[in-house]
C-alpha positions as CSV (number, residue, x, y, z in Angstrom):
1,M,-185.8,1.5,-115.6
2,K,-187.8,4.7,-115.7
3,P,-189.7,5.5,-112.5
4,I,-193.5,5.5,-112.6
5,A,-195.7,8.4,-111.6
6,A,-199.4,9.1,-111.1
7,G,-201.3,9.2,-114.4
8,E,-198.9,6.7,-116.1
9,P,-200.1,3.2,-116.9
10,C,-199.7,0.4,-114.4
11,P,-196.8,-1.9,-115.5
12,L,-199.0,-5.0,-114.9
13,C,-202.4,-4.0,-116.4
14,N,-202.0,-0.7,-118.2
15,Q,-204.7,1.0,-116.1
16,P,-203.8,4.6,-115.0
17,L,-202.0,4.9,-111.7
18,A,-203.3,7.4,-109.0
19,A,-201.7,8.7,-105.9
20,R,-203.3,7.2,-102.8
21,R,-202.7,6.5,-99.2
22,L,-203.0,3.1,-97.5
23,A,-205.2,3.2,-94.4
24,S,-203.1,0.7,-92.4
25,I,-200.6,-2.0,-93.1
26,A,-198.7,-4.1,-90.5
27,G,-195.9,-6.6,-90.4
28,D,-194.7,-8.8,-87.5
29,E,-191.3,-10.3,-86.8
30,G,-190.7,-12.0,-83.5
31,E,-192.3,-9.9,-80.8
32,L,-192.2,-6.7,-82.9
33,R,-195.1,-5.3,-84.9
34,I,-194.7,-2.4,-87.2
35,T,-197.8,-0.6,-88.4
36,L,-197.8,2.1,-91.0
37,R,-200.8,4.4,-91.4
38,G,-201.4,6.6,-94.4
39,I,-198.3,5.8,-96.4
40,P,-198.3,7.3,-99.9
41,V,-198.5,4.8,-102.8
42,L,-199.4,4.6,-106.4
43,Q,-202.3,2.4,-107.2
44,C,-204.3,1.4,-110.3
45,P,-208.1,0.6,-110.3
46,V,-207.2,-3.1,-110.0
47,D,-205.3,-2.4,-106.8
48,H,-201.8,-3.1,-108.1
49,T,-199.8,-1.0,-105.6
50,Y,-196.4,0.6,-105.9
51,F,-194.1,2.7,-103.8
52,T,-194.2,6.3,-104.9
53,K,-190.4,6.3,-105.2
54,R,-188.0,3.5,-105.4
55,R,-186.1,4.9,-102.4
56,F,-189.1,4.9,-100.0
57,P,-188.4,1.5,-98.3
58,V,-184.7,2.2,-97.8
59,W,-185.5,5.7,-96.5
60,L,-188.0,4.3,-94.0
61,H,-185.6,1.6,-92.8
62,T,-182.8,4.0,-92.4
63,R,-185.1,6.5,-90.5
64,L,-186.3,3.7,-88.2
65,I,-182.9,2.3,-87.4
66,E,-180.9,5.6,-87.2
67,V,-183.5,8.1,-85.7
68,D,-186.6,6.5,-84.3
69,A,-185.3,3.3,-82.6
70,P,-182.5,5.1,-80.8
71,S,-185.0,7.5,-79.4
72,L,-186.7,4.7,-77.5
73,A,-185.6,3.6,-74.0
74,A,-184.2,0.1,-74.6
75,G,-182.2,-2.2,-72.5
76,V,-178.7,-3.4,-73.4
77,A,-178.1,-7.0,-74.2
78,S,-175.0,-9.0,-73.2
79,G,-174.0,-12.7,-73.5
80,L,-173.5,-14.8,-76.6
81,L,-175.6,-17.9,-76.0
82,F,-177.7,-16.8,-73.0
83,K,-178.8,-13.2,-73.4
84,R,-179.0,-11.0,-70.3
85,Y,-180.5,-7.5,-70.5
86,A,-179.5,-4.5,-68.4
87,C,-181.5,-1.3,-67.8
88,V,-180.6,1.6,-70.1
89,S,-180.9,4.1,-67.1
90,C,-179.3,2.4,-64.1
91,G,-177.6,-0.7,-65.5
92,K,-179.5,-3.1,-63.2
93,R,-180.3,-6.5,-64.7
94,L,-183.8,-6.6,-66.3
95,A,-186.1,-9.5,-65.6
96,T,-187.5,-10.4,-68.9
97,G,-191.3,-10.6,-68.7
98,S,-191.1,-8.1,-65.8
99,G,-194.7,-7.0,-65.9
100,G,-194.5,-4.3,-68.5
101,G,-196.8,-5.9,-71.0
102,R,-196.9,-4.5,-74.6
103,R,-196.6,-0.9,-75.5
104,D,-197.1,1.1,-78.7
105,F,-194.6,3.8,-79.7
106,G,-195.8,6.2,-82.4
107,F,-193.8,8.4,-84.8
108,E,-195.1,11.1,-87.1
109,L,-193.1,11.0,-90.3
110,A,-193.1,12.6,-93.8
111,F,-191.7,11.3,-97.0
112,D,-191.4,13.9,-99.8
113,E,-193.7,16.2,-97.6
114,Q,-196.4,13.5,-97.4
115,P,-197.1,12.8,-93.7
116,F,-197.9,9.3,-92.4
117,R,-197.6,7.5,-89.1
118,M,-195.4,4.6,-88.0
119,E,-196.2,2.6,-84.8
120,L,-194.0,0.0,-83.1
121,S,-195.6,-2.4,-80.8
122,M,-193.4,-4.6,-78.6
123,P,-193.1,-6.0,-75.1
124,V,-191.6,-3.7,-72.5
125,C,-189.8,-4.4,-69.2
126,V,-190.0,-2.2,-66.1
127,C,-186.7,-2.0,-64.3
128,T,-187.0,-3.1,-60.7
129,G,-184.1,-0.7,-59.8
130,C,-185.2,2.6,-61.1
131,G,-188.7,1.9,-62.6
132,T,-187.8,2.9,-66.2
133,E,-190.1,1.3,-68.7
134,Q,-188.1,0.1,-71.8
135,A,-187.9,-2.3,-74.6
136,R,-185.9,-5.3,-73.7
137,S,-183.1,-4.6,-76.2
138,G,-182.3,-1.9,-78.7
139,E,-180.2,-4.4,-80.6
140,E,-183.1,-6.8,-80.8
141,L,-185.4,-4.0,-82.1
142,R,-182.8,-3.1,-84.8
143,N,-182.5,-6.7,-85.9
144,L,-186.3,-7.4,-86.1
145,A,-187.3,-4.1,-87.8
146,P,-186.1,-4.9,-91.4
147,S,-188.1,-8.1,-91.6
148,A,-191.2,-6.6,-90.0
149,L,-191.1,-3.9,-92.7
150,V,-190.7,-6.4,-95.4
151,H,-193.7,-8.4,-94.0
152,A,-195.8,-5.2,-94.0
153,F,-194.9,-4.3,-97.6
154,K,-195.5,-7.9,-98.8
155,G,-198.7,-8.2,-96.9
156,A,-200.0,-5.1,-98.6
157,G,-198.8,-6.3,-102.0
158,I,-196.6,-3.3,-102.6
159,K,-194.3,-3.5,-105.6
160,A,-191.2,-1.5,-106.3
161,P,-191.7,1.2,-109.0
162,G,-190.1,0.7,-112.4
């Protein structure tokens, strides 16, 4: 299928599409919330909304999993049935719910030279050994992120182009 672009007719209503930015969309999965601010989209006057490029959601997911999530301090999970979490800095066992509350982590991104912001909100633990504030588990973050992104896109009604 041919990709769509600004000025072309909307595949659903034939109204002209325009390049726009969505103020804020968010998706939750488990204890993770992903918020995207200012993502570029194509939108018609009836508010049918499309990704600017078919590859955007895959690019964003890859960027999140391979670049942004690994940059966060996150504990290491062990155990098959009963998960235990260890501090990423000193290896001491983390007490889940250890008083860290929730924290937002923000990232400035750009897709095809169009800047936008991604924020991850999740519970954090504070290590009783070294005091490092960290997400409970990097693995958990990587597992929840794809679904949270899908919920954000679906909640905003974004459709794939073409």
